[in-house]
TIVEXKOL-466624 format. One record per atom (N, C-alpha, C): x, y, z; atom name; residue in one letter; chain. Coordinates in Angstrom, 2 decimals, decimal comma, always signed. Example, Ala and Ser with C-alpha at 12.3 -4.5 7.8 and 13.67 -1.06 7.14 Angstrom:
BEGIN
((+13,19 -5,69 +7,80) 'N' 'A' 'A') ((+12,30 -4,50 +7,80) 'CA' 'A' 'A') ((+13,20 -3,30 +7,80) 'C' 'A' 'A') ((+12,85 -2,25 +7,08) 'N' 'S' 'A') ((+13,67 -1,06 +7,14) 'CA' 'S' 'A') ((+12,90 +0,03 +7,87) 'C' 'S' 'A') 
//
This chain:
BEGIN
((+24,47 +79,65 +47,82) 'N' 'X' 'A') ((+24,88 +78,53 +48,66) 'CA' 'X' 'A') ((+25,45 +79,09 +49,97) 'C' 'X' 'A') ((+24,95 +78,58 +51,08) 'N' 'X' 'A') ((+25,40 +79,02 +52,39) 'CA' 'X' 'A') ((+26,66 +78,24 +52,75) 'C' 'X' 'A') ((+27,75 +78,95 +52,98) 'N' 'X' 'A') ((+28,97 +78,26 +53,35) 'CA' 'X' 'A') ((+29,94 +79,20 +54,05) 'C' 'X' 'A') ((+30,87 +78,59 +54,78) 'N' 'X' 'A') ((+32,01 +79,30 +55,35) 'CA' 'X' 'A') ((+33,26 +78,60 +54,85) 'C' 'X' 'A') ((+34,29 +79,39 +54,60) 'N' 'X' 'A') ((+35,53 +78,85 +54,07) 'CA' 'X' 'A') ((+36,69 +79,36 +54,93) 'C' 'X' 'A') ((+37,46 +78,42 +55,46) 'N' 'X' 'A') ((+38,61 +78,77 +56,26) 'CA' 'X' 'A') ((+39,85 +78,94 +55,38) 'C' 'X' 'A') ((+40,74 +79,80 +55,81) 'N' 'X' 'A') ((+42,02 +79,97 +55,13) 'CA' 'X' 'A') ((+43,04 +80,48 +56,14) 'C' 'X' 'A') ((+44,30 +80,42 +55,74) 'N' 'X' 'A') ((+45,37 +80,96 +56,58) 'CA' 'X' 'A') ((+46,22 +79,92 +57,28) 'C' 'X' 'A') ((+45,85 +78,66 +57,14) 'N' 'X' 'A') ((+46,66 +77,61 +57,76) 'CA' 'X' 'A') ((+47,98 +77,44 +57,05) 'C' 'X' 'A') ((+48,85 +76,63 +57,65) 'N' 'X' 'A') ((+50,14 +76,37 +57,05) 'CA' 'X' 'A') ((+51,11 +75,84 +58,08) 'C' 'X' 'A') ((+52,38 +75,85 +57,69) 'N' 'X' 'A') ((+53,45 +75,38 +58,55) 'CA' 'X' 'A') ((+54,08 +76,57 +59,26) 'C' 'X' 'A') ((+54,23 +76,46 +60,57) 'N' 'X' 'A') ((+54,83 +77,53 +61,35) 'CA' 'X' 'A') ((+55,72 +76,91 +62,42) 'C' 'X' 'A') ((+56,77 +77,60 +62,76) 'N' 'X' 'A') ((+57,68 +77,11 +63,81) 'CA' 'X' 'A') ((+57,08 +77,35 +65,19) 'C' 'X' 'A') ((+57,48 +76,55 +66,16) 'N' 'X' 'A') ((+57,03 +76,80 +67,54) 'CA' 'X' 'A') ((+57,36 +78,23 +67,97) 'C' 'X' 'A') ((+56,40 +78,84 +68,64) 'N' 'X' 'A') ((+56,54 +80,24 +69,04) 'CA' 'X' 'A') ((+56,03 +81,22 +68,01) 'C' 'X' 'A') ((+55,72 +80,75 +66,82) 'N' 'X' 'A') ((+55,26 +81,63 +65,74) 'CA' 'X' 'A') ((+53,78 +81,94 +65,84) 'C' 'X' 'A') ((+53,32 +82,68 +64,83) 'N' 'X' 'A') ((+51,93 +83,14 +64,79) 'CA' 'X' 'A') ((+51,30 +82,85 +63,44) 'C' 'X' 'A') ((+50,00 +82,69 +63,46) 'N' 'X' 'A') ((+49,20 +82,59 +62,24) 'CA' 'X' 'A') ((+47,88 +83,29 +62,49) 'C' 'X' 'A') ((+47,28 +83,81 +61,41) 'N' 'X' 'A') ((+45,93 +84,32 +61,51) 'CA' 'X' 'A') ((+45,05 +83,55 +60,55) 'C' 'X' 'A') ((+44,05 +82,89 +61,11) 'N' 'X' 'A') ((+43,09 +82,17 +60,31) 'CA' 'X' 'A') ((+41,90 +83,07 +60,00) 'C' 'X' 'A') ((+41,34 +82,87 +58,82) 'N' 'X' 'A') ((+40,16 +83,61 +58,40) 'CA' 'X' 'A') ((+39,01 +82,65 +58,13) 'C' 'X' 'A') ((+37,81 +83,11 +58,44) 'N' 'X' 'A') ((+36,59 +82,35 +58,16) 'CA' 'X' 'A') ((+35,67 +83,28 +57,38) 'C' 'X' 'A') ((+35,59 +83,06 +56,09) 'N' 'X' 'A') ((+34,80 +83,92 +55,22) 'CA' 'X' 'A') ((+33,45 +83,29 +54,93) 'C' 'X' 'A') ((+32,40 +84,07 +55,13) 'N' 'X' 'A') ((+31,05 +83,57 +54,91) 'CA' 'X' 'A') ((+30,53 +84,01 +53,55) 'C' 'X' 'A') ((+29,74 +83,15 +52,93) 'N' 'X' 'A') ((+29,06 +83,51 +51,69) 'CA' 'X' 'A') ((+27,68 +82,91 +51,71) 'C' 'X' 'A') ((+26,75 +83,60 +51,06) 'N' 'X' 'A') ((+25,38 +83,11 +50,99) 'CA' 'X' 'A') ((+24,53 +83,51 +52,18) 'C' 'X' 'A') ((+25,14 +84,19 +53,16) 'N' 'X' 'A') ((+24,37 +84,66 +54,29) 'CA' 'X' 'A') ((+25,13 +85,82 +54,94) 'C' 'X' 'A') ((+24,42 +86,54 +55,80) 'N' 'X' 'A') ((+25,01 +87,68 +56,48) 'CA' 'X' 'A') ((+25,62 +87,22 +57,79) 'C' 'X' 'A') ((+26,92 +87,34 +57,88) 'N' 'X' 'A') ((+27,63 +86,85 +59,05) 'CA' 'X' 'A') ((+27,19 +87,54 +60,33) 'C' 'X' 'A') ((+26,76 +88,77 +60,23) 'N' 'X' 'A') ((+26,36 +89,57 +61,38) 'CA' 'X' 'A') ((+25,24 +88,90 +62,18) 'C' 'X' 'A') ((+24,44 +88,07 +61,54) 'N' 'X' 'A') ((+23,31 +87,43 +62,21) 'CA' 'X' 'A') ((+23,69 +86,16 +62,95) 'C' 'X' 'A') ((+24,95 +85,73 +62,81) 'N' 'X' 'A') ((+25,38 +84,44 +63,33) 'CA' 'X' 'A') ((+26,49 +84,60 +64,36) 'C' 'X' 'A') ((+26,46 +83,73 +65,34) 'N' 'X' 'A') ((+27,64 +83,53 +66,18) 'CA' 'X' 'A') ((+28,61 +82,62 +65,44) 'C' 'X' 'A') ((+29,88 +82,78 +65,69) 'N' 'X' 'A') ((+30,91 +82,03 +64,99) 'CA' 'X' 'A') ((+31,82 +81,34 +65,99) 'C' 'X' 'A') ((+32,19 +80,13 +65,68) 'N' 'X' 'A') ((+33,12 +79,40 +66,53) 'CA' 'X' 'A') ((+34,28 +78,85 +65,74) 'C' 'X' 'A') ((+35,41 +78,74 +66,42) 'N' 'X' 'A') ((+36,58 +78,06 +65,86) 'CA' 'X' 'A') ((+36,80 +76,77 +66,63) 'C' 'X' 'A') ((+37,04 +75,71 +65,89) 'N' 'X' 'A') ((+37,23 +74,39 +66,44) 'CA' 'X' 'A') ((+38,48 +73,78 +65,82) 'C' 'X' 'A') ((+39,02 +72,76 +66,46) 'N' 'X' 'A') ((+40,13 +72,05 +65,85) 'CA' 'X' 'A') ((+40,06 +70,57 +66,20) 'C' 'X' 'A') ((+40,67 +69,79 +65,34) 'N' 'X' 'A') ((+40,74 +68,35 +65,59) 'CA' 'X' 'A') ((+42,10 +67,85 +65,14) 'C' 'X' 'A') ((+42,82 +67,28 +66,08) 'N' 'X' 'A') ((+44,11 +66,68 +65,80) 'CA' 'X' 'A') ((+43,92 +65,19 +65,54) 'C' 'X' 'A') ((+44,83 +64,56 +64,82) 'N' 'X' 'A') ((+44,70 +63,12 +64,54) 'CA' 'X' 'A') ((+44,55 +62,32 +65,82) 'C' 'X' 'A') ((+43,52 +61,48 +65,86) 'N' 'X' 'A') ((+43,30 +60,61 +67,01) 'CA' 'X' 'A') ((+42,72 +61,29 +68,23) 'C' 'X' 'A') ((+42,35 +62,55 +68,09) 'N' 'X' 'A') ((+41,80 +63,28 +69,23) 'CA' 'X' 'A') ((+40,40 +63,80 +68,93) 'C' 'X' 'A') ((+39,68 +64,16 +70,00) 'N' 'X' 'A') ((+38,35 +64,70 +69,85) 'CA' 'X' 'A') ((+38,42 +66,14 +69,35) 'C' 'X' 'A') ((+37,33 +66,56 +68,72) 'N' 'X' 'A') ((+37,25 +67,96 +68,28) 'CA' 'X' 'A') ((+37,11 +68,86 +69,50) 'C' 'X' 'A') ((+37,83 +69,98 +69,48) 'N' 'X' 'A') ((+37,80 +70,95 +70,58) 'CA' 'X' 'A') ((+37,17 +72,26 +70,12) 'C' 'X' 'A') ((+36,39 +72,84 +70,99) 'N' 'X' 'A') ((+35,85 +74,18 +70,75) 'CA' 'X' 'A') ((+36,82 +75,20 +71,31) 'C' 'X' 'A') ((+37,54 +75,92 +70,47) 'N' 'X' 'A') ((+38,60 +76,81 +70,90) 'CA' 'X' 'A') ((+38,09 +78,18 +71,33) 'C' 'X' 'A') ((+37,24 +78,74 +70,52) 'N' 'X' 'A') ((+36,77 +80,10 +70,79) 'CA' 'X' 'A') ((+35,48 +80,33 +70,02) 'C' 'X' 'A') ((+34,57 +81,01 +70,66) 'N' 'X' 'A') ((+33,31 +81,37 +70,03) 'CA' 'X' 'A') ((+32,98 +82,83 +70,32) 'C' 'X' 'A') ((+32,37 +83,48 +69,35) 'N' 'X' 'A') ((+32,03 +84,89 +69,48) 'CA' 'X' 'A') ((+30,57 +85,08 +69,09) 'C' 'X' 'A') ((+29,88 +85,91 +69,83) 'N' 'X' 'A') ((+28,45 +86,10 +69,59) 'CA' 'X' 'A') ((+28,21 +86,87 +68,30) 'C' 'X' 'A') ((+26,95 +86,98 +67,93) 'N' 'X' 'A') ((+26,62 +87,65 +66,67) 'CA' 'X' 'A') ((+26,83 +89,16 +66,77) 'C' 'X' 'A') ((+26,61 +89,85 +65,68) 'N' 'X' 'A') ((+26,96 +91,26 +65,60) 'CA' 'X' 'A') ((+26,28 +92,11 +66,64) 'C' 'X' 'A') ((+25,04 +91,78 +67,01) 'N' 'X' 'A') ((+24,30 +92,60 +67,96) 'CA' 'X' 'A') ((+24,89 +92,54 +69,35) 'C' 'X' 'A') ((+25,50 +91,41 +69,71) 'N' 'X' 'A') ((+25,98 +91,19 +71,07) 'CA' 'X' 'A') ((+27,49 +91,19 +71,19) 'C' 'X' 'A') ((+28,18 +91,48 +70,10) 'N' 'X' 'A') ((+29,63 +91,22 +70,10) 'CA' 'X' 'A') ((+30,41 +92,14 +71,03) 'C' 'X' 'A') ((+29,80 +93,21 +71,51) 'N' 'X' 'A') ((+30,52 +94,11 +72,40) 'CA' 'X' 'A') ((+30,17 +93,90 +73,86) 'C' 'X' 'A') ((+29,33 +92,95 +74,17) 'N' 'X' 'A') ((+28,98 +92,71 +75,56) 'CA' 'X' 'A') ((+30,08 +91,89 +76,23) 'C' 'X' 'A') ((+30,06 +91,90 +77,58) 'N' 'X' 'A') ((+31,13 +91,27 +78,34) 'CA' 'X' 'A') ((+31,22 +89,77 +78,10) 'C' 'X' 'A') ((+30,09 +89,14 +77,83) 'N' 'X' 'A') ((+30,11 +87,69 +77,66) 'CA' 'X' 'A') ((+30,02 +87,32 +76,19) 'C' 'X' 'A') ((+30,57 +88,14 +75,32) 'N' 'X' 'A') ((+30,42 +87,92 +73,88) 'CA' 'X' 'A') ((+31,44 +86,96 +73,31) 'C' 'X' 'A') ((+32,48 +86,64 +74,08) 'N' 'X' 'A') ((+33,50 +85,72 +73,59) 'CA' 'X' 'A') ((+33,80 +84,67 +74,64) 'C' 'X' 'A') ((+34,25 +83,53 +74,13) 'N' 'X' 'A') ((+34,64 +82,41 +75,00) 'CA' 'X' 'A') ((+35,94 +81,84 +74,45) 'C' 'X' 'A') ((+36,82 +81,44 +75,36) 'N' 'X' 'A') ((+38,06 +80,78 +74,96) 'CA' 'X' 'A') ((+38,26 +79,53 +75,81) 'C' 'X' 'A') ((+38,71 +78,47 +75,15) 'N' 'X' 'A') ((+39,13 +77,28 +75,86) 'CA' 'X' 'A') ((+40,38 +77,64 +76,69) 'C' 'X' 'A') ((+40,50 +77,09 +77,86) 'N' 'X' 'A') ((+41,60 +77,46 +78,75) 'CA' 'X' 'A') ((+42,97 +77,30 +78,09) 'C' 'X' 'A') ((+43,14 +76,25 +77,30) 'N' 'X' 'A') ((+44,45 +75,97 +76,72) 'CA' 'X' 'A') ((+44,89 +77,00 +75,68) 'C' 'X' 'A') ((+43,96 +77,83 +75,20) 'N' 'X' 'A') ((+44,34 +78,85 +74,21) 'CA' 'X' 'A') ((+44,14 +80,26 +74,72) 'C' 'X' 'A') ((+43,58 +80,38 +75,91) 'N' 'X' 'A') ((+43,33 +81,71 +76,48) 'CA' 'X' 'A') ((+44,64 +82,45 +76,65) 'C' 'X' 'A') ((+44,67 +83,69 +76,19) 'N' 'X' 'A') ((+45,88 +84,49 +76,26) 'CA' 'X' 'A') ((+46,79 +84,34 +75,06) 'C' 'X' 'A') ((+46,58 +83,29 +74,25) 'N' 'X' 'A') ((+47,39 +83,09 +73,05) 'CA' 'X' 'A') ((+46,57 +83,33 +71,78) 'C' 'X' 'A') ((+45,30 +82,98 +71,81) 'N' 'X' 'A') ((+44,43 +83,12 +70,64) 'CA' 'X' 'A') ((+43,45 +84,25 +70,86) 'C' 'X' 'A') ((+43,12 +84,96 +69,79) 'N' 'X' 'A') ((+42,14 +86,04 +69,85) 'CA' 'X' 'A') ((+41,18 +85,92 +68,69) 'C' 'X' 'A') ((+39,90 +85,91 +69,01) 'N' 'X' 'A') ((+38,87 +85,85 +67,97) 'CA' 'X' 'A') ((+38,34 +87,26 +67,72) 'C' 'X' 'A') ((+38,07 +87,57 +66,47) 'N' 'X' 'A') ((+37,51 +88,88 +66,14) 'CA' 'X' 'A') ((+36,67 +88,74 +64,90) 'C' 'X' 'A') ((+35,77 +89,69 +64,69) 'N' 'X' 'A') ((+34,92 +89,63 +63,52) 'CA' 'X' 'A') ((+34,92 +90,97 +62,81) 'C' 'X' 'A') ((+34,87 +90,93 +61,50) 'N' 'X' 'A') ((+34,73 +92,11 +60,65) 'CA' 'X' 'A') ((+33,47 +91,90 +59,83) 'C' 'X' 'A') ((+32,36 +92,39 +60,33) 'N' 'X' 'A') ((+31,10 +92,14 +59,65) 'CA' 'X' 'A') ((+31,04 +92,79 +58,27) 'C' 'X' 'A') ((+31,74 +93,87 +58,10) 'N' 'X' 'A') ((+31,76 +94,53 +56,79) 'CA' 'X' 'A') ((+32,39 +93,63 +55,73) 'C' 'X' 'A') ((+33,35 +92,80 +56,17) 'N' 'X' 'A') ((+34,00 +91,87 +55,25) 'CA' 'X' 'A') ((+33,39 +90,47 +55,33) 'C' 'X' 'A') ((+32,37 +90,32 +56,17) 'N' 'X' 'A') ((+31,73 +89,01 +56,34) 'CA' 'X' 'A') ((+32,74 +87,94 +56,73) 'C' 'X' 'A') ((+33,66 +88,32 +57,60) 'N' 'X' 'A') ((+34,77 +87,44 +57,95) 'CA' 'X' 'A') ((+35,04 +87,47 +59,45) 'C' 'X' 'A') ((+35,39 +86,30 +59,99) 'N' 'X' 'A') ((+35,83 +86,19 +61,37) 'CA' 'X' 'A') ((+37,26 +85,67 +61,36) 'C' 'X' 'A') ((+38,06 +86,17 +62,28) 'N' 'X' 'A') ((+39,47 +85,82 +62,33) 'CA' 'X' 'A') ((+39,81 +85,11 +63,64) 'C' 'X' 'A') ((+40,86 +84,31 +63,59) 'N' 'X' 'A') ((+41,44 +83,74 +64,78) 'CA' 'X' 'A') ((+42,94 +84,01 +64,72) 'C' 'X' 'A') ((+43,39 +84,96 +65,54) 'N' 'X' 'A') ((+44,81 +85,27 +65,64) 'CA' 'X' 'A') ((+45,43 +84,30 +66,64) 'C' 'X' 'A') ((+46,43 +83,57 +66,20) 'N' 'X' 'A') ((+47,07 +82,56 +67,05) 'CA' 'X' 'A') ((+48,52 +82,92 +67,26) 'C' 'X' 'A') ((+48,89 +83,15 +68,48) 'N' 'X' 'A') ((+50,27 +83,50 +68,84) 'CA' 'X' 'A') ((+50,87 +82,41 +69,72) 'C' 'X' 'A') ((+52,19 +82,46 +69,85) 'N' 'X' 'A') ((+52,91 +81,50 +70,71) 'CA' 'X' 'A') ((+52,48 +80,07 +70,43) 'C' 'X' 'A') ((+52,46 +79,73 +69,16) 'N' 'X' 'A') ((+52,00 +78,40 +68,78) 'CA' 'X' 'A') ((+52,96 +77,32 +69,25) 'C' 'X' 'A') ((+52,37 +76,19 +69,58) 'N' 'X' 'A') ((+53,11 +75,04 +70,12) 'CA' 'X' 'A') ((+52,83 +73,84 +69,24) 'C' 'X' 'A') ((+53,71 +72,85 +69,25) 'N' 'X' 'A') ((+53,45 +71,64 +68,45) 'CA' 'X' 'A') ((+52,10 +71,01 +68,76) 'C' 'X' 'A') ((+51,64 +71,16 +70,00) 'N' 'X' 'A') ((+50,34 +70,60 +70,39) 'CA' 'X' 'A') ((+49,16 +71,31 +69,71) 'C' 'X' 'A') ((+49,43 +72,44 +69,09) 'N' 'X' 'A') ((+48,37 +73,15 +68,36) 'CA' 'X' 'A') ((+48,18 +72,61 +66,94) 'C' 'X' 'A') ((+49,00 +71,68 +66,54) 'N' 'X' 'A') ((+48,87 +71,08 +65,22) 'CA' 'X' 'A') ((+47,53 +70,36 +65,09) 'C' 'X' 'A') ((+46,75 +70,74 +64,09) 'N' 'X' 'A') ((+45,41 +70,17 +63,91) 'CA' 'X' 'A') ((+44,79 +70,76 +62,66) 'C' 'X' 'A') ((+43,66 +70,22 +62,28) 'N' 'X' 'A') ((+42,81 +70,86 +61,29) 'CA' 'X' 'A') ((+41,86 +71,80 +62,04) 'C' 'X' 'A') ((+41,81 +73,04 +61,59) 'N' 'X' 'A') ((+41,01 +74,06 +62,24) 'CA' 'X' 'A') ((+39,76 +74,33 +61,41) 'C' 'X' 'A') ((+38,63 +74,35 +62,08) 'N' 'X' 'A') ((+37,33 +74,56 +61,43) 'CA' 'X' 'A') ((+36,64 +75,79 +62,02) 'C' 'X' 'A') ((+35,89 +76,46 +61,19) 'N' 'X' 'A') ((+34,97 +77,45 +61,74) 'CA' 'X' 'A') ((+33,54 +76,99 +61,48) 'C' 'X' 'A') ((+32,64 +77,49 +62,31) 'N' 'X' 'A') ((+31,23 +77,14 +62,21) 'CA' 'X' 'A') ((+30,39 +78,35 +62,56) 'C' 'X' 'A') ((+29,23 +78,43 +61,94) 'N' 'X' 'A') ((+28,31 +79,55 +62,16) 'CA' 'X' 'A') ((+26,97 +79,01 +62,64) 'C' 'X' 'A') ((+26,36 +79,75 +63,54) 'N' 'X' 'A') ((+25,10 +79,28 +64,10) 'CA' 'X' 'A') ((+24,29 +80,45 +64,63) 'C' 'X' 'A') ((+22,97 +80,36 +64,50) 'N' 'X' 'A') ((+22,12 +81,44 +64,97) 'CA' 'X' 'A') ((+21,63 +81,27 +66,41) 'C' 'X' 'A') ((+21,97 +80,16 +67,04) 'N' 'X' 'A') ((+21,72 +80,05 +68,48) 'CA' 'X' 'A') ((+20,40 +79,47 +68,89) 'C' 'X' 'A') ((+19,82 +78,59 +68,09) 'N' 'X' 'A') ((+18,54 +77,99 +68,49) 'CA' 'X' 'A') ((+18,71 +76,90 +69,55) 'C' 'X' 'A') ((+19,94 +76,38 +69,70) 'N' 'X' 'A') ((+20,16 +75,26 +70,62) 'CA' 'X' 'A') ((+21,03 +75,61 +71,81) 'C' 'X' 'A') ((+21,48 +76,84 +71,91) 'N' 'X' 'A') ((+22,37 +77,22 +73,01) 'CA' 'X' 'A') ((+22,05 +78,65 +73,41) 'C' 'X' 'A') ((+22,51 +79,00 +74,65) 'N' 'X' 'A') ((+22,20 +80,34 +75,16) 'CA' 'X' 'A') ((+23,44 +81,18 +75,41) 'C' 'X' 'A') ((+24,60 +80,55 +75,53) 'N' 'X' 'A') ((+25,85 +81,30 +75,71) 'CA' 'X' 'A') ((+26,86 +80,82 +74,68) 'C' 'X' 'A') ((+27,83 +81,67 +74,37) 'N' 'X' 'A') ((+28,83 +81,26 +73,39) 'CA' 'X' 'A') ((+29,69 +80,11 +73,92) 'C' 'X' 'A') ((+29,83 +80,02 +75,25) 'N' 'X' 'A') ((+30,53 +78,87 +75,80) 'CA' 'X' 'A') ((+29,78 +77,59 +75,46) 'C' 'X' 'A') ((+28,46 +77,62 +75,63) 'N' 'X' 'A') ((+27,65 +76,45 +75,26) 'CA' 'X' 'A') ((+27,77 +76,13 +73,79) 'C' 'X' 'A') ((+27,85 +77,16 +72,97) 'N' 'X' 'A') ((+28,02 +76,94 +71,54) 'CA' 'X' 'A') ((+29,30 +76,16 +71,27) 'C' 'X' 'A') ((+30,39 +76,59 +71,90) 'N' 'X' 'A') ((+31,66 +75,90 +71,69) 'CA' 'X' 'A') ((+31,60 +74,45 +72,20) 'C' 'X' 'A') ((+30,98 +74,25 +73,35) 'N' 'X' 'A') ((+30,91 +72,90 +73,90) 'CA' 'X' 'A') ((+30,03 +72,00 +73,02) 'C' 'X' 'A') ((+28,88 +72,50 +72,65) 'N' 'X' 'A') ((+27,97 +71,70 +71,83) 'CA' 'X' 'A') ((+28,57 +71,41 +70,47) 'C' 'X' 'A') ((+29,21 +72,40 +69,91) 'N' 'X' 'A') ((+29,82 +72,20 +68,60) 'CA' 'X' 'A') ((+30,89 +71,14 +68,62) 'C' 'X' 'A') ((+31,67 +71,10 +69,71) 'N' 'X' 'A') ((+32,73 +70,11 +69,79) 'CA' 'X' 'A') ((+32,18 +68,72 +70,06) 'C' 'X' 'A') ((+31,13 +68,63 +70,88) 'N' 'X' 'A') ((+30,59 +67,32 +71,24) 'CA' 'X' 'A') ((+29,67 +66,75 +70,16) 'C' 'X' 'A') ((+28,79 +67,57 +69,62) 'N' 'X' 'A') ((+27,71 +67,08 +68,77) 'CA' 'X' 'A') ((+27,81 +67,55 +67,32) 'C' 'X' 'A') ((+28,67 +68,53 +67,05) 'N' 'X' 'A') ((+28,85 +69,03 +65,69) 'CA' 'X' 'A') ((+27,51 +69,42 +65,07) 'C' 'X' 'A') ((+26,62 +69,99 +65,87) 'N' 'X' 'A') ((+25,27 +70,26 +65,41) 'CA' 'X' 'A') ((+25,03 +71,73 +65,10) 'C' 'X' 'A') ((+26,11 +72,46 +64,82) 'N' 'X' 'A') ((+25,94 +73,85 +64,41) 'CA' 'X' 'A') ((+25,53 +73,92 +62,95) 'C' 'X' 'A') ((+24,96 +75,05 +62,55) 'N' 'X' 'A') ((+24,28 +75,10 +61,25) 'CA' 'X' 'A') ((+25,22 +74,99 +60,06) 'C' 'X' 'A') ((+26,33 +75,71 +60,10) 'N' 'X' 'A') ((+27,21 +75,77 +58,93) 'CA' 'X' 'A') ((+28,64 +75,45 +59,37) 'C' 'X' 'A') ((+29,26 +74,51 +58,71) 'N' 'X' 'A') ((+30,64 +74,13 +59,00) 'CA' 'X' 'A') ((+31,50 +74,31 +57,74) 'C' 'X' 'A') ((+32,74 +74,74 +57,96) 'N' 'X' 'A') ((+33,69 +74,79 +56,86) 'CA' 'X' 'A') ((+34,40 +73,46 +56,70) 'C' 'X' 'A') ((+35,26 +73,40 +55,69) 'N' 'X' 'A') ((+35,99 +72,18 +55,39) 'CA' 'X' 'A') ((+37,30 +72,06 +56,16) 'C' 'X' 'A') ((+37,73 +73,14 +56,75) 'N' 'X' 'A') ((+38,92 +73,09 +57,59) 'CA' 'X' 'A') ((+40,17 +73,57 +56,89) 'C' 'X' 'A') ((+41,13 +74,01 +57,70) 'N' 'X' 'A') ((+42,44 +74,40 +57,20) 'CA' 'X' 'A') ((+43,47 +73,80 +58,16) 'C' 'X' 'A') ((+44,53 +73,25 +57,58) 'N' 'X' 'A') ((+45,52 +72,53 +58,38) 'CA' 'X' 'A') ((+46,56 +73,49 +58,93) 'C' 'X' 'A') ((+46,80 +73,39 +60,23) 'N' 'X' 'A') ((+47,87 +74,13 +60,89) 'CA' 'X' 'A') ((+48,89 +73,12 +61,42) 'C' 'X' 'A') ((+50,13 +73,29 +61,02) 'N' 'X' 'A') ((+51,20 +72,41 +61,48) 'CA' 'X' 'A') ((+52,24 +73,26 +62,18) 'C' 'X' 'A') ((+52,52 +72,93 +63,43) 'N' 'X' 'A') ((+53,53 +73,65 +64,20) 'CA' 'X' 'A') ((+54,70 +72,71 +64,42) 'C' 'X' 'A') ((+55,79 +73,02 +63,75) 'N' 'X' 'A') ((+56,93 +72,12 +63,79) 'CA' 'X' 'A') ((+58,20 +72,88 +63,42) 'C' 'X' 'A') ((+59,31 +72,45 +64,00) 'N' 'X' 'A') ((+60,60 +73,05 +63,64) 'CA' 'X' 'A') ((+61,26 +72,24 +62,52) 'C' 'X' 'A') 
//
């Protein structure tokens, strides 16, 4: 069964950090680009960060970050563990949301920025996880 499973969410105080994991099973993560998305209650889904597949992950345009998380969030992949991470620092109450990861081989987009935009607007990426809740509150 092809799936991705998110983990690492929880309750954290403002200014704190969390690391989310996106573990793939049933397929080789190295062949897919991966994106992290979030959706807060009553708000649209946002494409936070996307990273290209294993072959392109070291190129200059291999990662994309939404402006609101740039400098605070870092995406990385460990293909040996079939896992992608999202390190989140300096968390704010506005970061409270359900966080999703998605995997896609890129048949509908040409840049990882487009992947993040399309995923947030149309949710048409190949594999989606069920989400993990992040709550930032004192």
